[in-house]
C-alpha positions as a Markdown table, in Angstrom:
| # | Residue | x | y | z |
|---|---|---|---|---|
| 1 | Met | -11.3 | -12.5 | 15.7 |
| 2 | Lys | -9.2 | -12.7 | 12.6 |
| 3 | Ile | -9.0 | -9.5 | 10.6 |
| 4 | Leu | -7.5 | -8.9 | 7.2 |
| 5 | Phe | -6.9 | -5.3 | 6.2 |
| 6 | Asp | -7.2 | -4.4 | 2.5 |
| 7 | Gln | -4.4 | -2.5 | 0.7 |
| 8 | Asn | -6.4 | 0.7 | 0.8 |
| 9 | Ile | -5.6 | 0.8 | 4.6 |
| 10 | Ser | -2.0 | 1.2 | 5.6 |
| 11 | Phe | -0.2 | -1.9 | 6.9 |
| 12 | Arg | 1.0 | 0.3 | 9.8 |
| 13 | Ile | -2.4 | -0.1 | 11.4 |
| 14 | Leu | -1.5 | -3.5 | 12.6 |
| 15 | Lys | 0.8 | -2.0 | 15.3 |
| 16 | Ser | -1.9 | 0.3 | 16.6 |
| 17 | Leu | -4.6 | -2.4 | 17.0 |
| 18 | Thr | -2.7 | -5.5 | 18.4 |
| 19 | Ser | -3.8 | -4.7 | 21.9 |
| 20 | Leu | -7.5 | -4.6 | 20.9 |
| 21 | Phe | -7.8 | -7.3 | 18.3 |
| 22 | Glu | -6.1 | -10.7 | 17.9 |
| 23 | Gly | -5.3 | -12.3 | 14.6 |
| 24 | Leu | -4.6 | -9.2 | 12.6 |
| 25 | Ser | -3.1 | -9.3 | 9.2 |
| 26 | His | -2.8 | -7.2 | 6.1 |
| 27 | Val | -2.8 | -8.1 | 2.4 |
| 28 | Lys | 0.8 | -7.0 | 2.2 |
| 29 | Lys | 1.8 | -9.4 | 5.0 |
| 30 | Glu | -0.1 | -12.2 | 3.2 |
| 31 | Asn | 1.6 | -11.5 | -0.2 |
| 32 | Leu | -1.7 | -10.3 | -1.7 |
| 33 | Phe | -0.8 | -6.7 | -2.3 |
| 34 | Asn | -2.2 | -5.6 | -5.7 |
| 35 | Ser | -4.1 | -8.9 | -6.0 |
| 36 | Lys | -7.5 | -9.0 | -7.6 |
| 37 | Val | -10.4 | -8.4 | -5.2 |
| 38 | Phe | -11.7 | -12.0 | -5.8 |
| 39 | Asp | -8.3 | -13.5 | -4.8 |
| 40 | Ile | -8.3 | -11.5 | -1.6 |
| 41 | Trp | -11.9 | -12.6 | -1.0 |
| 42 | Glu | -11.1 | -16.2 | -1.5 |
| 43 | Phe | -8.0 | -16.0 | 0.8 |
| 44 | Ala | -10.1 | -14.5 | 3.5 |
| 45 | Lys | -12.9 | -17.0 | 3.1 |
| 46 | Asn | -10.4 | -20.0 | 3.2 |
| 47 | Asn | -8.6 | -18.6 | 6.2 |
| 48 | Asp | -11.5 | -17.4 | 8.3 |
| 49 | Phe | -10.7 | -13.7 | 8.1 |
| 50 | Thr | -13.0 | -10.8 | 8.2 |
| 51 | Ile | -12.0 | -8.1 | 5.7 |
| 52 | Val | -11.6 | -4.5 | 6.7 |
| 53 | Thr | -11.7 | -2.2 | 3.6 |
| 54 | Gln | -12.7 | 1.1 | 2.2 |
| 55 | Asp | -13.5 | -0.6 | -1.1 |
| 56 | Ser | -17.1 | -1.2 | -2.1 |
| 57 | Asp | -16.1 | -4.2 | -4.3 |
| 58 | Phe | -16.0 | -6.5 | -1.3 |
| 59 | Asn | -19.6 | -5.6 | -0.4 |
| 60 | Asp | -20.5 | -6.4 | -4.0 |
| 61 | Phe | -19.1 | -9.9 | -3.6 |
| 62 | Asn | -20.9 | -10.2 | -0.3 |
| 63 | Leu | -24.2 | -9.5 | -2.1 |
| 64 | Leu | -23.4 | -11.9 | -4.9 |
| 65 | Tyr | -21.9 | -14.8 | -3.0 |
| 66 | Gly | -23.0 | -14.3 | 0.6 |
| 67 | Phe | -20.6 | -14.8 | 3.5 |
| 68 | Pro | -18.1 | -15.8 | 4.8 |
| 69 | Pro | -15.9 | -13.8 | 4.6 |
| 70 | Lys | -17.6 | -11.0 | 6.5 |
| 71 | Ile | -16.8 | -7.4 | 5.5 |
| 72 | Lys | -16.2 | -4.3 | 7.7 |
| 73 | Trp | -16.7 | -1.5 | 5.2 |
| 74 | Ile | -15.4 | 1.8 | 6.3 |
| 75 | Arg | -17.4 | 4.3 | 4.2 |
| 76 | Thr | -15.6 | 7.5 | 4.7 |
| 77 | Ala | -13.5 | 9.9 | 2.7 |
| 78 | His | -9.9 | 9.1 | 2.6 |
| 79 | Ile | -8.8 | 9.3 | 6.2 |
| 80 | Lys | -5.6 | 8.8 | 8.1 |
| 81 | Thr | -4.7 | 5.5 | 9.7 |
| 82 | Leu | -5.1 | 7.0 | 13.2 |
| 83 | Ala | -8.7 | 7.9 | 12.4 |
| 84 | Ile | -9.4 | 4.4 | 11.2 |
| 85 | Val | -7.9 | 3.1 | 14.5 |
| 86 | Thr | -10.3 | 5.4 | 16.4 |
| 87 | Leu | -13.3 | 4.3 | 14.3 |
| 88 | Leu | -12.6 | 0.6 | 15.0 |
| 89 | Ser | -11.9 | 1.2 | 18.7 |
| 90 | Asp | -15.1 | 3.2 | 19.1 |
| 91 | His | -17.1 | 0.5 | 17.5 |
| 92 | Phe | -15.3 | -2.5 | 19.1 |
| 93 | Thr | -18.4 | -3.9 | 20.9 |
| 94 | Gln | -20.6 | -3.7 | 17.8 |
| 95 | Leu | -17.8 | -5.2 | 15.6 |
| 96 | Glu | -17.3 | -8.0 | 18.0 |
| 97 | Asn | -21.1 | -8.8 | 18.0 |
| 98 | Phe | -21.1 | -8.6 | 14.2 |
| 99 | Met | -18.2 | -11.0 | 13.8 |
| 100 | Thr | -19.7 | -13.6 | 16.1 |
| 101 | Gly | -23.3 | -13.2 | 14.8 |
| 102 | Glu | -24.7 | -15.2 | 11.9 |
| 103 | Asn | -27.2 | -12.8 | 10.4 |
| 104 | Tyr | -25.1 | -10.2 | 8.6 |
| 105 | Gly | -22.2 | -10.3 | 6.2 |
| 106 | Cys | -21.3 | -6.6 | 6.1 |
| 107 | Phe | -20.8 | -4.0 | 8.8 |
| 108 | Glu | -20.7 | -0.5 | 7.5 |
| 109 | Ile | -19.0 | 2.3 | 9.4 |
| 110 | Gln | -19.8 | 5.8 | 8.1 |
| 111 | Asn | -18.3 | 8.9 | 9.5 |
| 112 | Ile | -17.1 | 12.3 | 8.2 |
| 113 | Phe | -14.0 | 13.8 | 9.6 |
| 114 | Asn | -12.8 | 17.3 | 9.3 |
| 115 | Lys | -9.5 | 17.4 | 7.4 |
C-alpha cells in the first residue's frame, strides 16, 4: 500500500503511521513540495502511489482522467495531524479494500471535529 501525502498534510504524519501502513511518503520527501497538482498527480500515477489530500483538485483530476492514481480525500475543516492519523486508523479496513479494489478512484472521508 503506497501512500503519498499531499502538502496540505504535515510531513510529520509519516512517523505516526509507519506501523499501520507501508510505503508512506510525502510530497516534501519526494521533492514535490509546492509543485503543481498535475505534477504530483503524474508522479503518483507513475510510481503506484495513492494520494491522501484535503484538496479537491485531485478529485477533479480523478473525474477527468480516471485512475490511477487513487485518491483518499479527507473532507474536513482544517484539522490537526493527530486527527488525520485517527481518521486513517479508524477507516483502515475500508481504505485497504478501496486501495485493492478496481471499481472506485476516490475514497472520501468526511468528519467534523470540535476545535
